[in-house]
TORPA-4810 file (N, C-alpha, C, O; in nm, 3 decimals):
<nodes>
NODE_1_0.086_-0.117_0.000_0.000_0.000_0.000_0.090_0.123_0.000_0.177_0.138_0.087_M
NODE_2_0.070_0.209_-0.096_0.154_0.328_-0.103_0.101_0.433_-0.004_-0.011_0.418_0.045_N
NODE_3_0.176_0.537_0.025_0.135_0.636_0.125_0.005_0.707_0.090_-0.071_0.743_0.180_P
NODE_4_-0.023_0.729_-0.038_-0.146_0.797_-0.078_-0.269_0.710_-0.047_-0.371_0.760_-0.001_Y
NODE_5_-0.258_0.580_-0.074_-0.368_0.490_-0.043_-0.392_0.484_0.107_-0.506_0.477_0.151_E
NODE_6_-0.285_0.487_0.184_-0.295_0.484_0.329_-0.370_0.609_0.380_-0.457_0.598_0.466_F
NODE_7_-0.336_0.726_0.327_-0.401_0.850_0.367_-0.548_0.847_0.327_-0.634_0.888_0.405_V
NODE_8_-0.578_0.799_0.207_-0.717_0.790_0.162_-0.795_0.693_0.251_-0.911_0.719_0.283_I
NODE_9_-0.734_0.583_0.290_-0.801_0.486_0.378_-0.832_0.549_0.513_-0.942_0.529_0.566_A
NODE_10_-0.739_0.624_0.569_-0.762_0.691_0.698_-0.875_0.793_0.685_-0.961_0.803_0.773_I
NODE_11_-0.875_0.870_0.576_-0.981_0.969_0.554_-1.116_0.900_0.542_-1.216_0.949_0.596_I
NODE_12_-1.122_0.787_0.472_-1.247_0.714_0.458_-1.296_0.662_0.593_-1.416_0.670_0.623_M
NODE_13_-1.205_0.610_0.674_-1.243_0.559_0.806_-1.298_0.672_0.892_-1.400_0.656_0.958_I
NODE_14_-1.230_0.786_0.892_-1.275_0.901_0.971_-1.413_0.948_0.923_-1.499_0.983_1.004_V
NODE_15_-1.433_0.949_0.792_-1.562_0.992_0.737_-1.673_0.897_0.779_-1.781_0.942_0.818_A
NODE_16_-1.649_0.768_0.771_-1.750_0.670_0.809_-1.783_0.682_0.957_-1.900_0.679_0.996_V
NODE_17_-1.681_0.695_1.041_-1.703_0.708_1.185_-1.783_0.834_1.216_-1.873_0.832_1.300_V
NODE_18_-1.752_0.944_1.149_-1.825_1.068_1.177_-1.971_1.058_1.131_-2.059_1.115_1.195_S
NODE_19_-1.997_0.988_1.021_-2.135_0.968_0.975_-2.212_0.883_1.075_-2.327_0.913_1.108_V
NODE_20_-2.148_0.776_1.124_-2.213_0.689_1.222_-2.244_0.767_1.350_-2.353_0.753_1.406_V
NODE_21_-2.150_0.849_1.396_-2.173_0.930_1.516_-2.288_1.028_1.495_-2.372_1.046_1.583_K
NODE_22_-2.291_1.091_1.378_-2.397_1.188_1.349_-2.533_1.120_1.348_-2.630_1.176_1.399_A
NODE_23_-2.542_1.001_1.291_-2.670_0.929_1.287_-2.714_0.889_1.427_-2.833_0.899_1.460_R
NODE_24_-2.621_0.844_1.509_-2.657_0.809_1.647_-2.706_0.932_1.722_-2.805_0.926_1.795_R
NODE_25_-2.636_1.043_1.706_-2.675_1.167_1.774_-2.812_1.212_1.726_-2.895_1.251_1.808_R
NODE_26_-2.838_1.208_1.596_-2.968_1.248_1.543_-3.078_1.154_1.589_-3.189_1.199_1.618_D
NODE_27_-3.050_1.028_1.597_-3.150_0.932_1.641_-3.191_0.954_1.785_-3.310_0.946_1.816_G
NODE_28_-3.097_0.981_1.873_-3.130_1.002_2.014_-3.202_1.134_2.033_-3.293_1.142_2.116_S
NODE_29_-3.164_1.238_1.959_-3.233_1.366_1.974_-3.373_1.360_1.915_-3.462_1.431_1.962_S
NODE_30_-3.395_1.277_1.814_-3.528_1.262_1.756_-3.621_1.197_1.858_-3.737_1.238_1.872_T
NODE_31_-3.571_1.097_1.929_-3.655_1.034_2.031_-3.689_1.133_2.140_-3.804_1.139_2.185_R
NODE_32_-3.592_1.210_2.183_-3.618_1.310_2.288_-3.717_1.413_2.238_-3.810_1.450_2.310_T
NODE_33_-3.698_1.461_2.114_-3.790_1.559_2.060_-3.929_1.500_2.041_-4.029_1.570_2.056_N
NODE_34_-3.936_1.372_2.009_-4.065_1.307_1.995_-4.141_1.307_2.127_-4.262_1.328_2.128_G
NODE_35_-4.072_1.285_2.237_-4.137_1.289_2.367_-4.181_1.431_2.399_-4.288_1.452_2.456_Q
NODE_36_-4.099_1.529_2.363_-4.135_1.667_2.390_-4.257_1.709_2.310_-4.338_1.787_2.359_D
NODE_37_-4.271_1.659_2.187_-4.385_1.696_2.105_-4.515_1.642_2.163_-4.620_1.702_2.145_R
NODE_38_-4.508_1.526_2.232_-4.628_1.469_2.291_-4.678_1.554_2.407_-4.798_1.552_2.436_E
NODE_39_-4.592_1.626_2.472_-4.632_1.711_2.583_-4.566_1.665_2.711_-4.484_1.574_2.710_G
NODE_40_-4.603_1.729_2.820_-4.542_1.694_2.947_-4.583_1.555_2.994_-4.685_1.502_2.950_P
NODE_41_-4.506_1.497_3.083_-4.537_1.365_3.135_-4.659_1.374_3.227_-4.700_1.483_3.265_I
NODE_42_-4.716_1.258_3.262_-4.842_1.253_3.337_-4.836_1.328_3.469_-4.930_1.401_3.502_D
NODE_43_-4.729_1.314_3.545_-4.718_1.383_3.673_-4.720_1.534_3.655_-4.783_1.606_3.732_G
NODE_44_-4.651_1.579_3.553_-4.647_1.722_3.526_-4.784_1.771_3.477_-4.826_1.882_3.510_E
NODE_45_-4.852_1.689_3.398_-4.986_1.725_3.352_-5.080_1.744_3.470_-5.156_1.841_3.476_K
NODE_46_-5.076_1.650_3.563_-5.164_1.657_3.680_-5.132_1.780_3.765_-5.223_1.845_3.817_E
NODE_47_-5.003_1.812_3.779_-4.963_1.930_3.855_-5.016_2.057_3.786_-5.065_2.148_3.853_M
NODE_48_-5.006_2.062_3.654_-5.056_2.178_3.580_-5.208_2.189_3.591_-5.262_2.299_3.602_L
NODE_49_-5.277_2.076_3.587_-5.423_2.079_3.602_-5.463_2.131_3.739_-5.557_2.210_3.751_R
NODE_50_-5.392_2.087_3.843_-5.422_2.135_3.978_-5.398_2.286_3.989_-5.476_2.357_4.052_A
NODE_51_-5.292_2.332_3.928_-5.262_2.475_3.931_-5.370_2.554_3.857_-5.409_2.662_3.901_E
NODE_52_-5.418_2.503_3.745_-5.525_2.570_3.670_-5.653_2.575_3.753_-5.721_2.677_3.757_V
NODE_53_-5.685_2.463_3.822_-5.804_2.463_3.908_-5.793_2.569_4.017_-5.889_2.641_4.045_R
NODE_54_-5.675_2.577_4.079_-5.653_2.675_4.185_-5.667_2.818_4.132_-5.728_2.903_4.197_E
NODE_55_-5.611_2.843_4.016_-5.621_2.977_3.957_-5.765_3.011_3.919_-5.808_3.125_3.934_L
NODE_56_-5.840_2.913_3.869_-5.980_2.936_3.837_-6.060_2.971_3.962_-6.147_3.059_3.960_K
NODE_57_-6.029_2.902_4.073_-6.097_2.933_4.199_-6.065_3.075_4.243_-6.153_3.147_4.290_N
NODE_58_-5.941_3.116_4.230_-5.902_3.252_4.269_-5.974_3.355_4.183_-6.021_3.457_4.234_R
NODE_59_-5.981_3.329_4.053_-6.050_3.423_3.964_-6.198_3.430_4.000_-6.256_3.539_3.998_V
NODE_60_-6.259_3.318_4.034_-6.400_3.318_4.073_-6.422_3.402_4.198_-6.519_3.476_4.206_A
NODE_61_-6.332_3.391_4.295_-6.342_3.470_4.417_-6.329_3.618_4.385_-6.407_3.700_4.435_V
NODE_62_-6.233_3.652_4.302_-6.216_3.793_4.265_-6.336_3.847_4.190_-6.378_3.961_4.212_L
NODE_63_-6.393_3.767_4.101_-6.513_3.809_4.029_-6.629_3.832_4.125_-6.704_3.928_4.112_E
NODE_64_-6.641_3.742_4.222_-6.748_3.756_4.320_-6.730_3.884_4.402_-6.827_3.954_4.430_R
NODE_65_-6.607_3.914_4.440_-6.579_4.034_4.518_-6.615_4.159_4.438_-6.676_4.252_4.490_I
NODE_66_-6.577_4.160_4.313_-6.598_4.278_4.229_-6.745_4.297_4.194_-6.794_4.410_4.193_V
NODE_67_-6.817_4.189_4.166_-6.954_4.201_4.117_-7.058_4.202_4.227_-7.170_4.248_4.204_T
NODE_68_-7.027_4.153_4.346_-7.124_4.146_4.455_-7.130_4.282_4.525_-7.041_4.317_4.602_D
NODE_69_-7.235_4.355_4.499_-7.248_4.491_4.554_-7.311_4.489_4.694_-7.302_4.589_4.766_R
NODE_70_-7.375_4.380_4.734_-7.445_4.378_4.862_-7.350_4.369_4.981_-7.383_4.415_5.090_S
NODE_71_-7.235_4.312_4.962_-7.140_4.303_5.073_-7.023_4.397_5.046_-6.992_4.428_4.931_S
NODE_72_-6.963_4.439_5.151_-6.849_4.528_5.134_-6.723_4.446_5.110_-6.717_4.328_5.143_T
NODE_73_-6.627_4.510_5.054_-6.500_4.444_5.024_-6.433_4.395_5.152_-6.373_4.288_5.154_L
NODE_74_-6.444_4.471_5.255_-6.382_4.435_5.382_-6.440_4.306_5.438_-6.366_4.219_5.485_E
NODE_75_-6.572_4.292_5.433_-6.637_4.171_5.484_-6.595_4.048_5.402_-6.573_3.941_5.458_Q
NODE_76_-6.584_4.064_5.274_-6.546_3.953_5.187_-6.403_3.908_5.216_-6.375_3.788_5.221_E
NODE_77_-6.314_4.002_5.235_-6.174_3.969_5.266_-6.166_3.896_5.398_-6.091_3.799_5.411_I
NODE_78_-6.241_3.940_5.498_-6.240_3.873_5.629_-6.295_3.731_5.617_-6.246_3.640_5.683_E
NODE_79_-6.398_3.713_5.535_-6.454_3.580_5.517_-6.351_3.487_5.451_-6.342_3.369_5.485_R
NODE_80_-6.275_3.540_5.359_-6.174_3.459_5.292_-6.056_3.426_5.383_-5.990_3.324_5.365_L
NODE_81_-6.030_3.510_5.480_-5.919_3.486_5.574_-5.950_3.373_5.670_-5.859_3.308_5.720_R
NODE_82_-6.077_3.348_5.696_-6.117_3.242_5.787_-6.074_3.108_5.730_-6.084_3.087_5.609_E
NODE_83_-6.027_3.018_5.815_-5.984_2.886_5.764_-6.104_2.810_5.706_-6.213_2.808_5.763_P
NODE_84_-6.079_2.750_5.592_-6.184_2.674_5.525_-6.171_2.527_5.560_-6.059_2.476_5.569_Q
NODE_85_-6.280_2.461_5.581_-6.275_2.323_5.624_-6.324_2.229_5.527_-6.324_2.108_5.554_G
</nodes>
Protein backbone atom coordinates (compact mmCIF):
# COMPACT_ATOMS: atom_id res chain seq x y z
CA UNK A 1 0.00 0.00 0.00
CA UNK A 2 1.54 3.28 -1.03
CA UNK A 3 1.35 6.36 1.25
CA UNK A 4 -1.46 7.97 -0.78
CA UNK A 5 -3.68 4.90 -0.43
CA UNK A 6 -2.95 4.84 3.29
CA UNK A 7 -4.01 8.50 3.67
CA UNK A 8 -7.17 7.90 1.62
CA UNK A 9 -8.01 4.86 3.78
CA UNK A 10 -7.62 6.91 6.98
CA UNK A 11 -9.81 9.69 5.54
CA UNK A 12 -12.47 7.14 4.58
CA UNK A 13 -12.43 5.59 8.06
CA UNK A 14 -12.75 9.01 9.71
CA UNK A 15 -15.62 9.92 7.37
CA UNK A 16 -17.50 6.70 8.09
CA UNK A 17 -17.03 7.08 11.85
CA UNK A 18 -18.25 10.68 11.77
CA UNK A 19 -21.35 9.68 9.75
CA UNK A 20 -22.13 6.89 12.22
CA UNK A 21 -21.73 9.30 15.16
CA UNK A 22 -23.97 11.88 13.49
CA UNK A 23 -26.70 9.29 12.87
CA UNK A 24 -26.57 8.09 16.47
CA UNK A 25 -26.75 11.67 17.74
CA UNK A 26 -29.68 12.48 15.43
CA UNK A 27 -31.50 9.32 16.41
CA UNK A 28 -31.30 10.02 20.14
CA UNK A 29 -32.33 13.66 19.74
CA UNK A 30 -35.28 12.62 17.56
CA UNK A 31 -36.55 10.34 20.31
CA UNK A 32 -36.18 13.10 22.88
CA UNK A 33 -37.90 15.59 20.60
CA UNK A 34 -40.65 13.07 19.95
CA UNK A 35 -41.37 12.89 23.67
CA UNK A 36 -41.35 16.67 23.90
CA UNK A 37 -43.85 16.96 21.05
CA UNK A 38 -46.28 14.69 22.91
CA UNK A 39 -46.32 17.11 25.83
CA UNK A 40 -45.42 16.94 29.47
CA UNK A 41 -45.37 13.65 31.35
CA UNK A 42 -48.42 12.53 33.37
CA UNK A 43 -47.18 13.83 36.73
CA UNK A 44 -46.47 17.22 35.26
CA UNK A 45 -49.86 17.25 33.52
CA UNK A 46 -51.64 16.57 36.80
CA UNK A 47 -49.63 19.30 38.55
CA UNK A 48 -50.56 21.78 35.80
CA UNK A 49 -54.23 20.79 36.02
CA UNK A 50 -54.22 21.35 39.78
CA UNK A 51 -52.62 24.75 39.31
CA UNK A 52 -55.25 25.70 36.70
CA UNK A 53 -58.04 24.63 39.08
CA UNK A 54 -56.53 26.75 41.85
CA UNK A 55 -56.21 29.77 39.57
CA UNK A 56 -59.80 29.36 38.37
CA UNK A 57 -60.97 29.33 41.99
CA UNK A 58 -59.02 32.52 42.69
CA UNK A 59 -60.50 34.23 39.64
CA UNK A 60 -64.00 33.18 40.73
CA UNK A 61 -63.42 34.70 44.17
CA UNK A 62 -62.16 37.93 42.65
CA UNK A 63 -65.13 38.09 40.29
CA UNK A 64 -67.48 37.56 43.20
CA UNK A 65 -65.79 40.34 45.18
CA UNK A 66 -65.98 42.78 42.29
CA UNK A 67 -69.54 42.01 41.17
CA UNK A 68 -71.24 41.46 44.55
CA UNK A 69 -72.48 44.91 45.54
CA UNK A 70 -74.45 43.78 48.62
CA UNK A 71 -71.40 43.03 50.73
CA UNK A 72 -68.49 45.28 51.34
CA UNK A 73 -65.00 44.44 50.24
CA UNK A 74 -63.82 44.35 53.82
CA UNK A 75 -66.37 41.71 54.84
CA UNK A 76 -65.46 39.53 51.87
CA UNK A 77 -61.74 39.69 52.66
CA UNK A 78 -62.40 38.73 56.29
CA UNK A 79 -64.54 35.80 55.17
CA UNK A 80 -61.74 34.59 52.92
CA UNK A 81 -59.19 34.86 55.74
CA UNK A 82 -61.17 32.42 57.87
CA UNK A 83 -59.84 28.86 57.64
CA UNK A 84 -61.84 26.74 55.25
CA UNK A 85 -62.75 23.23 56.24
